[in-house]
N, C-alpha and C positions, 0 to 999 in steps of 0.2 A: 698769818692765821695758823699755819702748820707748825710742827715742832722739829727742830734740828738738834741732834746730839752727836758729838764726836770725841774720840779719845786717842791719844798716842802715848805710850809709856811701856811699862814692863808687865802690867797686870793682864789677866785674861779679859779681853775686851767685850765679848758678847754679853756677859751678865751686866757689865757696867752700862752698856748701851741700852739694854732692855729696861734696866732700872730707870735710866734717864728718860726713856720714852714714857714709862708709867707716870713719872712726875709731870710730864707735859700733856697727859691725857685730857686735863681740864680745858685745854685750848680748843678742843673740838677737832675731830678728824674722822676719816672713814676707812683708812687703810694704813699699813705701816710696813717698814722694811729695814733691813740692816745689811751692810756689806763690810767685810773685814779682810785684813791682810796682816803681814808682819815683815820685818826686814829680811828674813830668810825665805819668805814665800815666793813662789814663782807666778802668782796671779791673785785674783780677787775672788772671794766667795760671797754669794749673796742669797738672802732669803727674803721673800715678800709675801704679804697676805692682805686680802681685803678683810675689813673688820677691825676688831680691837687688838691691842697689844698682846693680850693673852692668846689670841689665835695665831699671831706671829710666833710667839714663844713656843707654842705647841709644834710648830713646823721646824724649829731650829734643831738640826741633828746633834747628837751627843758629841761627835768629833768636829765641832765647829769652833776652832780655837785660833787665836791671833792676838796681837798686841796693839793693833791700829784699826780703827774703823769709824764709820759714820752711819747714822741711822736717822729715821724720819717718820713722822706721822703726817699724813696728807689729808687736807680738806679740799674736796674736788672743785676744780675750776674748769680746766680743759680735759674733758673726758670723764665718764661716769666712774664711780668707785669700782675698782677691779684689781685683780692681781697684776695685770699688765700695766695699769696706770699708776700703781703704787710706786713710791720712791724707795730706794735709789734707782736711778736709771743708768744703764751700762751700755757702753759702745759695743758694736758687733764683734770686735776682737777681744772683748771682755777685759780691756786694759784700763778704761776710764769709767769711774762711777761718780755721779753727782746727786746731791740732795739740794732742793731749791724751795725757798718760800718766795712768794710774789707772783707776778704775771709778766711774761715777755710779750709786749704789745705787738711786735712785728714777727711773731712766731710763724704765722701763716705764710708770710713772704719768704722767710728763711727756710722753712720746711720745703716749700716748692723748689727753691734753688738747690737744696741738698738732694732732694729726690731726683731732680733732673740730672744731677751728677752721679746718680746710682746708689745713693744712701738708702738703706732699708730701715724704716721705722717700725718699732715693735709696740708703740703706745700711741695714744691720742694726745698726749700731754705737750704743752709748750716747752717743758723742761728738757725733753729729749733732744731738742734742737741744740741746746747748749752742750750737751754731751758730745754730739757729733762734731760741732765746731772745735771743741778742745781736741778731740781724737784726730782730726784732720791736720792740726797744726804740726809743723816740723821744727818748732823752736827748740833750743837746747835745754831749757828749763821748764818745769811745770808752771812756775809763776808766769813766765812769758806766754806759754800756751793759753793759760786762763785769761791773761790780759788781752791777748789778741782776739780771743773769742768774745770777750765782753765788749770789744769795740763795735761789734756787729749788732749788739743787743740793745733794744729800746724797751724800757719798762722798769719794773721793780724786782729786786732780788736780794736774797740772803742765801749764799751758797756755800757748800763745802765740797771739795773735790779730792778724790783719791786716784792715784795712777800706779799701775803695777810696776812701771819702770822707775818710779820715784817714791818707793814705799817707805821712805824714812820721814815722810812729811804729809801734812794735810794743808791744802791751800783754801782760804776762805775769802769771801768778798761781800760787801754790803752796798746796796743802793735802795733805800726806802724800806728795808725789812731788817729787823735787828739781828746782829751777830755779836756774841759775847765770848771772849776768851777766858778760860779759867786756868790759873797758874798754880801748879802743884809742885811737889818735890820730885824732880826728874820725871815728871809726867805733865801733860797738858790736856786741857779739855776745850771744847767749843760747844756752844749751844745758842739757840734763839731766845732763851729765857734763863735767868739765873736759877729758877726753880730746879733745873736739871743739874746744876753744879754745886749747890750749897751743901750737899751731903759729903762733898769731897774737898772743896776749897771755897773760901770766901774772898779770895783775891782775884779780881776780875779786871779785864780791859774791855771797854765797849767801843766797837768800831764806829766811825762816822761814815756818812754816805760818801761814796767814791773812794773808800779805803779798803785795802786788802791786808791779809796777814798770812804768814807761813808759820805753822807750829810744828816743832819737833819735840822729841821727848825731853830734851834738856834746855830748850830756849824757844823764843819766838821773835819775830820782827814784823813791823807794820810798815805799809807804804801805800801810795796812791795807785789808782788804776793807770796813771801815767808813768809810774815807776819811781817817783821821788820818795825818799824815806820820810816817815812821820815819827813823831815822838809819842810813845804810849806810856801813860802813867797809871799803874794799877790802883784801884780803889777797893775798899772793903765793903762787902755786901752787908746791909743793915740787919737783915733777918737771917736766923739760923735755920737749919733743916727742919727742926721741930715745928717751926711756924707754918710749914706746908703740910703737916699731918692733920688728920681729922679730929684728933683730940677727944675721942670718946663719943663723938656725934655720929649719927647715921649717914649724914651727908655734909659736904662742905657748905652748902647753902645754909643749912640749919646752924652750923658752927659760926658762920660769918654773921648771920642775923644776931646770934646770941653774944657776939663779941662787940657789939656796937657801943655799949656804955664805956668800955675800956678804950675803944678806938676814938670816940669823941673826946674823952679825957686827954688822949695823946695829942690831938690836933689843937687843943686849947693850952696844953701845958707849956709854961714859960713864955706865953705870948700876951697875957693880960697885964695891962699897966693900970693899976688902981689909982696911982697918983694923979694921972691926967685923964682917967676914965676913957682909955683907948687901948690899943693893942700894939705890940711890937711885931712888925713884919719886915725884918731887915733884908730878906731875900728879894724884896720887890725892886731894889735898886732905883727907887723913885723918891726923890726928896720932896719936901713940903711945897716948894715953889712949883715944881713940875706937876705935882698932884693938883694944885689949885688951877693949873692951866688946862686941865682936862675938860673938854666940853661935851664929850659923849663917851660911853663905854659900849663896846660891841663884844659879845661873848660868843665863841664858836665851839661847838662840840657835836658829837654824834650820839644818837640813842639816849641812854641814861645820862651821859655827860651833858647832852643838850638840855634835857629836862632840869638837871641841876643848875645849868646856866640860866634857864628861865626864872627859876626861883631866885638865883643870885642877882639877876637884872632887876627884879622887883625889889629886893633888899637895897641895892645900890640907889635906886630911884627914891625909895622911902627915906633912907638914912642919910645919904649924901646929897640928895637932890640933884643928881646928875642924870640926864636922859640916858637910859640903858635899855638894851634889848639883846636877845639871844637868837642865833640863827644856826641851822645845820651847817657844819663845816663842809659837808659833802656837796652842798649846793653853792656855797659862798663864792668860791673862786671861779665858778663857771658862769656867773652872771656879770662878769666884768665890773666888779664893785668899785665905787669911788672910794679911794683911801684918803681919809682926812687926817692931816697932821695933828689936829687937836683931839683926835679920837684915841682912846686907850683900847687896844684889842686884847682879849683874854682867851687863850686857847685851853680847853679842858679835855683831859684824857686820863682815864685810870692807868693805863699801861704807859702812857707817855710815848707810845709808838703808833697810835692810830693813824693810818696813812692819810686819810682825808683831812684830818686836823693838821698833821705835819705838813702836808702840801699847802694848806692854807697859810700856815705860819711862814713857810718859805716864800710864798707869793707876797705876803705882807711885808716881810723883811726886804724883799727885792724892791718894793715900792717905798721903802723908808719909814714904815710904820713902827711905832713902839708896841711890842707884843709881850705880854706876861703869860706865864704858864701856870695852870693849876693841875698838878699831876700827883700820882701816888708813888711812882717809881723814881728813886734818886738816880741821876745820871742817865735817864732815858733821853731819847732823841729830842723830844719837845722841850725837856728841861734844859738841854744843852743849847738849843737853837734860839730860845727866847731871851729877852733882855733881863728877865728876873721872874719871880713868881712865888708861889706858895706850895709847899709840899703838904699833902693832906694826911700823911702818916696813918693810913688805915691799916697798914700791915698787908701781907700777901693775901690777895683775894683769888681763890682757886676756882670756885664755881663760875661757870660761864655767865650766869645771871648775877649782876652786880647789886649788892645790898649795902654793906658797910661802907664801901667806897662812895656810893651815892650820898649817904648820910654825911660822911666826913667832908665831901666836896661842898655840900650845901653849908655846913658849919664854917668851912674855910671862906666861903663867900660872905657869910655873916661877919667874919673877922675883917675881910677886905672892905665891906660896906661901912663898918664901924670906923675903921682906920681912915677911909676917905671922908666920912662924915665929920669926924672930929677935926680933921684938917680944915674943913670948910665951915659949915654953920650948925652942926649938931651940938646941942647944949651939953654941958657937963652932966646935968640931971638925966638926959636921955642916954648919954654914954653909960652912966652907972646902971640905968635900967636895963640896957641891953646886956651889959656884962653880967648882971645878976641872973638874967635869963639864960645866958650861955652856960653859966656855972650850974644851973639847975638841970641841964639837959641829961647828963649821964644818969642821975637818979630817976628822972622821969622816964627815960628809955627803959630802965630796969623795971619800973612799975608797969609799963606796957607789956614787956616780955613775960611778966608774971601772969598775964591773962591769956597765955597761949592756948590753954585747954579750951577756953570759951571760944576763941577764934577758930580753933580746929573744928569744934562742933558746928559752928556757923558755916565754915567752908564746906563741910560735908553735905550741907543742905542746898548748896549751889552747884554741885558737880553735874547735875543734869542739864544745866544751861548750855545752849549751843552758841550763845552770844551774850555779851554783857555790855552795858553802857556805863561809863564813868563820867561824872560831872563835877564841876567846881567853878567858883567865880574868883577872878583876880588871883589872890594868893593860892586858892585851892585848885585852880585849873592845872598848873604844872604837876601838882600832886596827883591829880586824876590821870594825867597823861602817863606819868611814871608807873602808877599802879596798874593802869591798863596794859602797859608794856610788860610789866612783870607777869601778869596773869597769862598773856598770850605766849610769852617766851617759854614759860616753864610748864604750863598746863595744856597748851595748844587750843584753849577755848578762845574763839574770836572775841576781841574786846575793842571798844572804840571810846575815845575820850572826847568830850565836847564841853565848851563853856556852858554853864548852867543858864546863862542869859540868852543863849542861842537855841534853847530847846524849841521854842515856838516858831523858830525860823526853819524848821525842817525835821529834826530828829524826833519830835513827838509822834510822827507817823510810825515810828518803830515800836512805840510803847504798847505792850500787851502783857498778859500774865506770864508768858514764857520768856520775856526779855527783862531780866533783873537790872536794876540801876544801882550803882554804888555812888553815893553822894558825899562829897566833902563839905562839911557844915561847921566851920569854925565859929566860935562865939566872938564875932567881931562886928564892925559896923554894917556888914552885909548879911547878918544873921536872918533878918526877916525876908530879905530878897531870896535867900537860899531856901527858906521854909516855903515860900510861894512856889518855888520850882517843885518841891516835894508834893505840894497840893496838886499841881498840874499832872504829875505822874500818877498820883493816887487816884485822881478822878478818871484816869484811863486804865484802871485796874493793874497798874504796874507794881511789881515787887521791889521794895527799896531796902538796901543796906546802907545805913548812914554811919559815917565816921565823924564824931562830934564831941563837944565838951560837955554835953548833957543829953539825956534821952530825948529823941525826936519822936513826937507822938504820931506823926504820919508815916514813920518808917516801920517796916516789919521787924527789923533788927537794928540795934545801934551799938557800935563799938565806941565806948567812951574813953577818951584819952585825956591826960592831964593838960591843964591850961598853962601856957607860957606867955610871953609877950606876943602881941599880934604878929609882929614881923618874923618871929621865930617859930610860930605854930606849925608852919608847913613841914619843918624838920621832924616833928613828932607824929604828924597825921599820916605820913607815909609808912611808918614802921609797922602798924598792925596789918596793913595791906600787903606788906612783904610776907608776913606769916599767913595771911589769907591765901595768897598765891601759892605759897609753899604747900600748905595742907590740902588745897584743891588738887594740886599736881600729885601729891602723895596718895590721895584717895583714888586718883585715876591711874595710878601705877606708872607715872612718867619717869624717865631717866633724868632726875632733877638736876644733877650737876653737869650733865652734858646734853642739853636739849638738842633735838634733831635740827640739822641744817645750820647750826650756829657755831661760832668760834669766839673765844675769849678776846683775843687781841686781833682786830681787823686791820691787817697790814697790806691789803689790796683794795683797789677801788671797786 
């Protein structure tokens, strides 16, 4: 969840590190810090601050120079946000400094042992345990000192380590939290996210779990935590630095909502096969015979990815006639699931690094399951550990709240459902129908975005709400869940989603004039059922905002969206509610790109 940046070379390091931290601000954090040195220095220099990177920058003295350094943005786990708990953490002799993403599960036990031996701790963090373990080692090399320390650690980590006695290098390690090396000209970078690197290099090496690396100004090497050498092949980052800029918009969230027509066009490009009314998904590594042997599909994701998976499961059942469902990955591996060899598992993650999803993938692979990935980031951990999959090609998503990646993920599931359907029993005519619907999506999304001023005016009428209910049936229910999540994430208004069919089984007790309901009302075979739910709410003086294909008489307001094929309508019906959440939050003065308490890439449990 936090951000790591490191550099070793000839340039003045502090400005580079601060710039890198600024590019990682979108990940969510509450404090920041930087430590620097150089080959000729006699020690380490450190500055830390609770708050934003700009507050850290204000504390950095003018004569704070060096050519090697590591920096960090922290999202609090162990210990409240404070100067003392901010990273980097340094040993008592000021020789060892560490930045760390993840959680050390046995930190309490290790801390007690270290304190019993006389170690004085300066913070409440789990990370400081690792600092003292490294500092106490008497091994001849920094690599061996870090390796010895990690043998005592249980949990997840992405770390970067500086040592005053080995100031010609930075040692890094990964286990469950991303670490990426950036390769430059006689300079090297390290980060937890390529966003911090692309302004300087697009050649990167992504570490695997259980892997370490030593970077020097003119080279690098990778090896396991057991000491054996590994082979690292650099890859080229798909996106340039400009992709991470705001592009004239006031917020990244607004930029990313507006990018959806182009993003959807990218996920479709080159994949449609008109000759056979299907799609090409070569990355699945799943031939037709294997696809016909699938008896069930289980989709695993967290938050927005889980909701995308719910829509995807519905599409797969409708188009491929394979039983399918979605489940939170964060719960899946803890209920001792039965892993069926005839089930296809699909792991969904925007970052490709979401720890709960990655851990579920690893458990499934251990039990011999076939697992596909649906991710946005090429070369991410889930992409590497699955048997195949689909990249959603949404482009960099910087706002903590996901919008365009959600939409592209659902479109990718539409492609997967069509692919599986045409291998099985979906007719050529239905294949053509879905392809025509997919091709309409970019223009229809553009049409919705043109109504932004109307949606903004509507949103401003709902800012007084303390709580809102979102409802939908079958295809509409996952849309309601995602829209509910968007509103609470970015505006902090409590919101709850419920199946419209379940209203009379409890939630009707909540309906009153002060409790608005947002209803998803597609023009499909359940239209009259949905209208009946609106009647129930109106009879109890509830205020209704409908998202529908035609004006709903019982609704106080209706956002009308273009009609597509029934199976694809959920893709379009969620987009105006992204704008609704955005403008509600804007009217309330929220920090839209960095909502409180949240982080972009959740790499801890």
